[in-house]
N, C-alpha and C positions, 0 to 999 in steps of 0.2 A: 563289163565297167569301162570306160573309156578313160584311157590315161592321159594324165594331163603332160603337155609339152614344156619346154622351158623356153622362154626369150629374154634376152638382155634388152630392153627396149625402153624409148623415150616418148612416153605417152604425151605428156605436155610440161610445162614448166612446172606447175604447180606439184605434178606428182613426181618429178625428176627429182626435187629440192625437199617438198614439205614431208609432215608426216600424216598425211591423209589416210586413215583406214580404207575408204571406199568414195566411190563417186558414180553419178549416174547421169544418162541422159534418156533420151528417146529409146537407144539401142545397145548403151554399154553400162554394164555392172562390174565394178572392180570390187574382190573379195579380199580380205587382207588375209595372208597365208604365207609361208615361208618356202625357203628353196635351199637344201645341202649343197655346199662348195667343197672340193678338196683342193687344196692350195698347198703344193710341197708337201704332199702326203698329209696335210693337217685337214681335218674337219671343221667346217666354216658354215653356220648358218644364218642366213640373211633373211630379212624381212621382204617378202615378196607380194605381191597382187595378182590375184587369178581373174582372167579376163577371156571369156568365152573357151574356159578349158586350157589356157595358156597362162603360164607363171611369168610375171615380170617382175623385174628387181629395180631399183631407182639406180640410175647411172650413175650416181654420185657417189652408192654403196659399193658397187663394182669398180668402179674409178679407184677408190680409196684400198678397198682388197689388192690390188693390184699395183699399188702404188703410184699412180698416177693423179698430176694435180689435175683439176677439173673447176671451172667456172662457168657461172650461168649469166651473162649480161640483159637486164629487162630491157634496157634501152635499146637493144639491138635483136633481142629475142634470138639471141645466138648463143651457142655454148664452146668453151675452148677447151681443150683437153692438151696436156702436157706443160708448153711455156703459158707463162701468165701474159695476157693480151696486153701490148704496150699501146696505152693511150697517145692519142695525138696529140701534140704540142703545138703551141703556136710561139714562134718568138719574136722579140719586139724589136730586134735590130740594136742591142747594145751589147758591148764585149762582156764576156766573163770568165773569170778566173778564181779559184779558191784563194788565192790573195794575190798582191801586187808583187810580183817577182823580178819585175823591172826595176825597184828599188834597191836592190843589192847588186844591179848590173851597172856597168859603166854607161853612163848618160851621154857619153859622146856618140855610142852606137846608134842612136835614136832619129829619127827625122820623120817627114810627111809619109813616106816610103817605107822604111823600117821602122816601124810603129813598136810604141809598149804593149797595145794590144794584142799584136803578132806574138810579140815575144812570150808574153804571160801564157796564152794558148799553147805554144809549143813547148815552153819550158816545165808547164804543169806534165805534159803528156812525157817528157824525159824524166821526168821525177817519179812518174807514176809507170813507168815502162813495163815493170815486173808484172804489177797488177793488171795493166791494160792487157799485155801479151798473151797472158796465161789463159784468154779465153775470148780469143777471137773469132768471127766469122771468116767465110771466103772472101768478104771485102775489107777484111782488116778491120771489124768493128765489134766492139765489147759491148753487148747490150746493158749490161749491169754496171758501166761505169758511166760518171757524169761528167764527159769534156768539157776543158775549157774552149773559148770559141771566140774570134775575132769578127769583125766586119768590115771588108774592104771597100771603101768609098772613094778610091784615087780614080784619077783620070777619067772621071764621068763615069764611073761602072765598069770600066774597062778591067778592072783588077790587076793594077800595076803591083800592088803589094803581095797579092796571090802568087805573082809569077816570081817575085824576088825570094818569097818565102820558100817556094819551091827549089829554086837554085840554092839557098841557103841549106836546106835539108839534104839534097844533093851531095854536098860535101860530106854527109855521115852516111853515106851507103856503103852498108857492108852486112854485118849480121842482122841489122834491122835495117827496116826500108821504113820511110816516112811518106805518108801520102795526105791530102786534104780531099775534104768532103764535108758532107752534114748527115745530121741522124737520121734514117729512114721514117721515125716518128713524127717528123715535123711536117705540118700541113700547109705551111705557108711561106715554103724557103722561095717562092717567086717573088716574092715582097722584098726580098733581100738578097739578091744573088749573088752579092758579096761575103755573105756568111760562110766561115770555114771551121772546121775543127780539123785537128792533126792527129793523124791514127797512124800509131808506131806498129810496127808487125813483125814477127820474125819471119826471115825469108823462108817460106817451105821449100822453095826451088833447090836451098842450097843443103837441104838434109844428106846428100851425100858427102858433102863437105863437113857438114856439123858431125856426122859419124866418123870422120876420118881424124878431125882434131880433137875429138872429146880427150883422148888420152894425154894430147900434148897441154891442153887447157889445165887438165888435174895437176901435171907433171910441174907445171912453172905456178901454180896456184899460191905457194908459200914465200916465194920470191918477193923483194922489193920490185916496185913498178920500173924501176931502171934496170934491173936485173931482167924483169921481164921483157922490157923493150928489146935489149939485146938479145934475147933467145928467140923472141919473134923474130926480128930482123934475120937471125943467122937462120931460122926455119924456113922462112921464105926464100932466103937465097941459096938454099940447100936444095930446092925444089924448082927453081927457075933461072933460066939462061936468057939475059938479054939478047933479042934478036928483032930488027926493026921489020916487024910483020905483024898479022891483025893481034889483038889484044886476046889473051886466054882469060877464060872467066873463072870464077872462084872454085868450081866443082874441079876444072881439070887441074888447078894447080895444087890443089890437096889430096887429089884422089890418082891420079894418072903417073906413071913412072916415071920420075925426074931423070933429064931435066926438062923441063916444059917451056918451050921456046915463046917469049911474051914481050911486050915493050913496056915503058915505064908506067902506065897507068894501070897494069896489071900488077905490078910492085905495090903501088899505093894503094889500089882498092883490096888487095890480099891484106896489107898492112893495118887498113881501118878495121877491114872484117874480125882479124883476131885480136886486135885492141880492145873492139867493142866486146868480145869475148872474155876478156880478161879483165873487162872494166876499168881499162885506162881511156881516158879522153884522147880523142883524136880525131882530125878530119883531113880531107883531101884537098891541096891545091891546085890548081892549073893554069898556065899561061897559055899563049898560041901553039905550042908545040910539046910540053912535057907537064908531068905531074909530078909531085912530090907531096910530103905530110908536114903537118903540124902537130904534134905529140905534147901532152899535159906530163910533166916527170918532174917531182921535187919541187912542186910549186912555182912552175913558171912553164911557158908553152916554149917548144924546141922543135926548130927547123929539121927534117932528117929526108932524106932521100935514100930508099932502099936501093933502087936499081944504081945510084951512085956508090952506095956502100958496097955493093957486090964486087966493084973492082976491087978494093982494098978493106978488110974488113977490121978496121980500127976506129976506137971513138972519135978520132979527126974526121973520118968520112961519116961515121954515124948521126953526129952532131957536128956538121960544118961550122966554123966560125964566122967564114967569110963565103956565103952561100952565093952563088954567082947570078941565080935567076931572080925576077923581081916579080912578086904577088902584083898582077893587073887589077885585081879588084879587093882592096884591102879590106873595104867596108863590108863585103860581106863576108871575107874570111871573121873579120873580128866581130860580127855577129854571131857567128857558128860559135866560136869561141866560147862567148859570153853566155848561150845557151847552155853550153857543155859545164862550164866554170864561171858563173857571176862575180865579176869584179876583176877577172884575170887580164884585160886587158888595158887598164887602166894608165900604165907605163909606157905604151906603144904610140900614145896620141902626144 
């Protein structure tokens, strides 16, 4: 007597998903039978179809047994295993955000380049940063999140707003990185080349620094924001020594044996990095030769220069009343401040 063999086979779309007991053509006859499985030592009997001595089970049944999502799309006669297929979508060239966040911002920061639409898209990503970054792919895109977006039509399509927004979000470079792009499911991006979403992402490259500073972040978690800022400033200055040479990266600052020789930009970037981890609004500011920070503490933005503070660690040096340097791009700085704390720059105009 011939022993029946077993195959998990895709016979056709109807057999894959329907409950047919048999089908036939000139050569093939399928008879309803069953097949025994053992899954984690548990006996499971599945409905099967015997065709020419071989047992076939429906792929849908096997997928459900192994906990795998499966979809059959009749329009393309294709089967998707695992992730659900993302349908291609078309954009209409209009901006979108969950709400008009710009209404709470200082209206003086907006113009034809620094637009409300761009503000709304970036502000939404900042508000939802924890939700977005918990599940991003290698390109920083979260397939399950509905991003806000803007469409840049400045300078005859040359993207002036896009470039400015890249510069704005660069001031927040630290634990998070902000990049711009579009959803991979969009089918007609070529019609609107100025279309952009803002994608926040946790720097995977900074994993050594993240691990090295985890304990410090826990240690300061119950302090006030002012106390956190002082501890962060001291922590950086304990590890970095100012020397006019190449900048040291975040990983070097927090993993190498101190002192780590570095320039002003290293102090500034390290300060933003730790402030972001401690959930304190902070940005970097640069002129032609120097870098410092603006940090939001006790309801207002404060200028601080950690490399300057490293000279004499007093509150006067941490928050200097007469800081000698001038912000050469105050509009960009204020736009970034408003993205982090809406309405916080009204007194500066």
